[in-house]
N, C-alpha and C positions, 0 to 999 in steps of 0.2 A: 701363340704361349710366350713367346720370346717379349713381343711388342706390351703385353701385359706386364709380366718381370720388369721391364725397363720402367713401365711405368709407374710401378710401386716403388719402384729404387727412388726414384725422384722425387716422387713425393716424400718418402723418408728423410731422405737429404733436404729437403725443403724442412720439414719441419723440427728435424736436431740442428740445423741453422737457427729458426726462430727461436727454439729454446733457448741456445747457448748465447744469443742477441740478449734475450730476455734477462737470464741469470747476472750477464756481466751489468746488465741496467742496475737489476737490483743490487747488487755487490756492491757497485760503485759507488764509493763516498761524495757527498755533496760538500763541496767546500762552504768553510763559516764564511760570512761577509767580514772582509777587514774592518776594524776600529774607524776607520774613515769613512765606511759605508753603512755601518751600523744605525738601527733606530734605536737615538738614546729618549728618556723622559724627560721632560721641559722641566725645569727648577723653578719653583715658584717664584714669580716676577714681584719685586716690591713696590709696592701700591706709591701713587703721588704724594699722599698724606701721611703713609708710612715714612717715608723718605724723608720729608717735612719736618716730621717729628722725631725724627733722627737727627738729624741737621739742630734740629731747634732745642734738644736735650745737650749737642754737644756746644751750643753756641752758652749755654745757660752752666756748662761745666768749666767753660775758657772764662767768660767773664763774669760769672755770679755764679761763683764755686760752692760760696757759704749757704747753709738752713737758716732760716729764722722761723721761730714759733712765740706768735703774740702771746704774751702771759696777762697784759694787761687788759683795763676793758675795754678803751678805745685811744689807739694812736693817730696821729698825724704826718701823712707823708709831706713833706715839706718841699719847694722847687728847689731852691737852694739850701746846704747844709747852716742853715741858721732858724733861729726860733722866732724870728719877725718875718720868714719868709711867705710868700705865697701858698694857701695849702693846696695841693693837688688831689692828694686823697687821702682816706681813710684807711685804717686796718683794724680789725675787732680778732676780740677773744679766739684762740684758738686756729687762727690764719695761719697759714704755712705760705713763704714766703723765701724769694731768693737775692744774697746778699752779694755784693764784691768786695774783695779784702780793702785792706789799708784804711780803716774811715780815718774820718779828720776830727781831731782832738780839740774840742774847743771851748772857752768857757760855757756857754749856754749848753753842753753837752762835753762834762767829762769822759762819758761812756763813750763816743763817738758815734759821729754823724756817719751812718754808712748809706753807700750808693744801693739803690734797690733796682728791681728788675719790673715793669720795665723803665722806667726813669723816677726822678726826685731821690728825696735822702731821707732818713728815718734815724731817731733819736733813738740808740740801744736801751739807756736805763729809761726810756720811758715805759718798758714793758715786755722786751724783745729778750727770746734766749736764741743764744747764737753757737752754730756748732758746726762741723764738719761734714758731719751726717741728720739726717730728721731724726728725730728718738720717738719713744712711746711718750705723748703727755697729755695728762689731763687735761690740758688747754685745747689739745687736738678733738676729742671728747666733744667739747662743749661749743663749739663752731658750729658758725650757723652752716646748714645745709643746703648748697647751692644748688644739688640736684634732685632738691625733693621741691612738691610743691609749697610747701610751703617751708620757710627755714628756720621756724622755732617751731617750739608749742605752743598756742596761743590758748589763753585761762580767760573766761570772766568773772569780774567780782561778784559775788550773789548777795553777800550780806552788809548792809553800812559800816564805814569805821571797822574796816578788817586789816588788824596788823600785819606788816611787813615786817621782819626781824632782819638785823645784823646776823645772827646763829641762832641755830637749833635751839628754840625754848624748853625748857624744864615745862613740867605741866604748872609749877607754881606758876613761873613767868606766865605761862600763858591765859592761865585764869585771873591772874592780876591784870591784865590789860584787857579781857574781855570787861573786866569790871569798869575799866576806866571808861572803857567805848561805851559801856553801858549807860552812864551818867554824864556823859558827853551827849549822846543823841537824848536824852531826859530833857537837859536842860535846851537844846534844839527843840524838841518839839514844846515847849514852855515858850520860846520865841525870849530867850534867856541866852543869848548872842554874847554877850560881856562876859558870863558866867564861863560861858562853857568855853571861850579861848583862855580865861585864866586857869581853869579846870587844866587844859590843855598844856599850860606854860607852867604849872606844877605851882600857881600863886593861890592855892585855895585850901587853909587847913581843915584837917580832919575831912578830907577829901579822897579818893583813889589816886595815886599820883602816876604821870607819865613812865611810863619805864626805860631807859637807857639804851637798853638792847632792842627796843622799837624804832626803825628805822624812820616810820610814817603811818599812817592811817588811809588805807586805799578806801575811797569811796564807792559805793556800787554803782554796777554797769561800767566800771575802770574796765582795764584786759592788762596783764601782767605775758609776757615772752618766756619762755620759760626751755632751759637746755638741760635739764634731768631732774631726778626726784632723789630725796634724802631722807631716812628713817629714824625718829628717835621716840623709843620706849612705845612702839607699836604705832603710829602718829606718823601719816605721809605729808612731807614738806615737799613742794615744788623748788627750783633754785632757780631764779630769777637771774637772766643773764649777765647782772650786775652781782650776781652774788648773793641776793638775798634769800629771804625764804619766806613763802606765804603757804599756810595749812591749807592742804589739797582738797579739803572737804567745804573750804568755804568759796571754793572756785568751779568754773564748770567749763569744759573744754568743749573750742571751737573751732570747727577745720573747714569750715567754709562750705560755699556751693561748690558743686562738681559739673555747673554748667560750663559749656568751651565753643567758644567761635567755631569758624569751619576756615579750614587753609585753602586757599584759594587756586587755581591752576589746572591744566590737564583735564579740560572738560569744565571746573566749577568757577565761576565767576560772578559780578553782579547782574542785577541786584542781586541781593539777600534779604530772607524777610524772617523775624520771630513776631509768636504773639508775644504780648507783654501783658493783658489780662485774659482769662480763662476766660472763654464764650463760645458759645453752637454757633456752628457756620450757618449764614443766611441764604436763603434761595430767592428769587427773585420771582413774584404773582403779577402776572397782567391779566389786568380786565377790562376790556375793552381798551380805550386809550390809557386808564390809569396802572403805575405800577406800584408795589410798594412790595417789602422785603418782609419775608418773616422765616422763622425758626424752621430749620428742616431736622423734622424728629426722625428721621433715619441716621442723624448722623452724631456722635456725642462729641461734649464739648472738648474744645483744645486746648489743652494743659498751658499754661502759662510757661514761658521760656521754650516753645516747640519752634522747631525752624520748620517751616512752610515753603511750597512753591508760590511765588507771588508773581501774577501776571500785568496789573494793572492798576492806576484808580480810576473811579470811575462816580462822578456827582449824581446821586439821587436825589429827588427832593430837596435842592438845597443844602443836600450834605454827601462829602466826601467817603467813602467806601473805598477799600480794598478787596481786590476779586484775587480770590486764589483757587488754586486746584487742591480739593477736599480730598478726603481718602478715597471714593467713589471714582476720579476721575473726571469728575463735571464741576464747572465754574460756578463757587460760592462767595460770600459776601461776609466780611466782617467791618465792623465800624473804623475809623479812623484810628482813636485813641488805643483802639485794641492791636495793634501792628506796627512794629519798627521795622523802617526799611531802609537798607544800609546801601546807598546808591554810588555811582563813581561820578570825580570830578577829574579836570583837567590838573596838574602839577603846578606848585607855584614857579615862579622864573627861577632861574638860575640851576634846577635840579637836574643833578646827572643821570646815566643812564640807569645806573644800579646803585644809585643812592636809595637807603629807604629813609622815609617821612611817614608822619600820622594826621588822618585826618579826623576831627573831633564834629560829629553832627550835633547840634544841641537840641536841633528841633525836631530830632527822630531818635535821637540817645544812642546814636550807633558811633563805632569808631574802625576806620578801615585802615590798614598799614597798605603803601605802596614801596614797592622797589621799580623807580623811573617812574613813567607812566601807567605802571603794571599793578594792580592790585593783589597783592600776597594774602592778606588775612583780613576777615571780617567779624565786627562782634557787637554786643550791647553792652553798655556805659549806664553810670548812674551817675550824673553831673549835680552842681550846685543846685541850690532851692532858690525861690523868687527874693529870699531875706541872703541867698550865700552865693551869689552868681559869678558863677564858672566865667572868666574873661576869655572874651571872641579877639582874635588876631593871629600873626604870626607868630610862633615861637622858636625858641631854638634850646633843647635840655641842657640846661645848665648844671644840675648836678645830678648824681645816680647813685641810687645806695639801694644794697640788697634788703634792707631794713629802717628804721628810722624812727622813732617816737612822736608821734604828734598830740598834740593837746589845745585843749580851752577852756579859760576859766567862764566862759561865759556873760562874761562883763559883770555888772551890779548886780543884775537879776540870776545869772547863775543857772541862766534856764538851756544854754548848749553847753552845759559841764560837761567835761568828757576829757579820758585819756587814753591812749591807744600806744599799747609799748610796742616797738618794733612792728611799725607798718609795711609787710612786706612787697619787694619790689617798687622800691618809691621812687620816678625820673620827676624831678622840679623842675620846670619851664617857665616859669611866673612866680616869683617873688615865694611861697610856701605853698602855692596853688601846685598840683602833683597826679601825675599818672599814677597810678597805686595798686595793689592789691586789697581787697575788703574782704576777710574770712565773717565779719558780722552781721551780716545783713546779704540776701539776696534777690533784693528790688532791681535790677538789673532790665534797663530798658524805661524806668522812672526816677527821675531827678531825685538823689536822694542826701549829697552830700553838704559840706559846709563851702564848694566852690573845686573842691579835686574833680578829676575825673577817677571814678572807683569803677573797678573791671574786677571778674571774678579772678581766684588763686589762679587758676589753670591759667587764662587769658593774659593775667598781670606778669606771669614768668613769664609765656612763650615772647611776648613783647618787649620784655626786660633783654631777652638773650637774643633778640632779633635786631635794636636800635643803638646807633649811637650816642655816649662812649661806651667802648667795651670795658665793663669792670675788669682790669687782669687775675688772673688765679692769683687767690690765696688772699685781695683785695675784698674791704667790706663796701665801698665808693670812690668814687672819683667827682673832679670839679670838671666844668670845661672852662669856666673863668681863668685866664691869662696862664693857663697850664699847656696848651699845645693839644689836648684833647678834644676832638671834633663831636658836637652833638647831634642828634637829629632833629629836622624840623618837626615842629608840631601845629599843624593849624586848626585852628577853632571860628567854626560858623557858626552864625544865630542859627 
């Protein structure tokens, strides 16, 4: 009995000790970590691009503290502060640029030659509003849209002899101009060219005279570029970038093809191929020792501008065919002139590893952009027709413009008469021959131009943003001729 009581007592003592230890442990406070050992939230790190932008802004504020808004139609940036100096580039209405202080006052610019970022000089009196800060301005609203597929709104002239006005016309002025245009066209239809010209000069009595408010009469088929719309007496007039006006009802807006090429890399490479004429895939039929190609009735026609998986070329019956991977996964055939294929070529001599250059292949109507030896973009283009061949050879981009007007009187016959205001994303590489956007047609992959290399608006803008020279922010164009700006190479092969 005593032994059992001793055991029970020992057991109770152990339980009490255990409970006391647990109570002490529960009641004990856990010390907080010191500031040195506490876990802290990591602050967001400034990215390299953000840091570069901040340093760039600091440089601008230090070296080019003044802001300039272009109020003139177009200003020339000169290499030196002199009107006789080499043109380095151009500014256009609405452009926002940065300027240095302390202009040079000279006889050819009493308002002062300002040093402009990144280099060159501009005369303030030619049309530049300068201040310590950028201010709201109608000019800014009218500026070219560098971040859009097209920098302006483009409109096709639907009617012959459409008046372009210096100012918004009254209804009476509009009727008078229309009467003059109708009489002028009547003389033309009768073959009375001399009378038509005398009428236009205001030298025919008792005939509708030309109005001084009319800047000119636009031909059918011309294009105008607009940066706004204004209304007078419920009539809508588009405002051209030169500040003139054309009745909107006499115009038709053109936005261009939505087609775009393909960026290369990350498993996407050359060759790349596009269907340039809608056609049904052909399949090979073998009968004994003879072969012939017949249409595959199970597959629909492949629409124009469709990118296809190109496999190879194959000669059948004395003709070349393109072998493609059809929608059903099988090999099918398309005639040679139905497909444009962009293929790799070696880089020209003295091309740096990271240097961007352009290859235009006239035979395939393709364009490929390279960085060093690696292709980075491929698309189809429209080059010159037989009477307006695109020159071949190695060239350098010599002038680059957000937009530039192109026109041709067509010579004595006038057969090729055209005028297109502010052709977008223009890069001249040989005299008047340029890489540029074409919003007035979608025949890419087929020769169509007067010698230039036509691209879709999306392709032209991509190319503009990736080639040299870089057009500085706020500028409308630059020249590489004796200016220090470098231009990308353009290789054109037959």
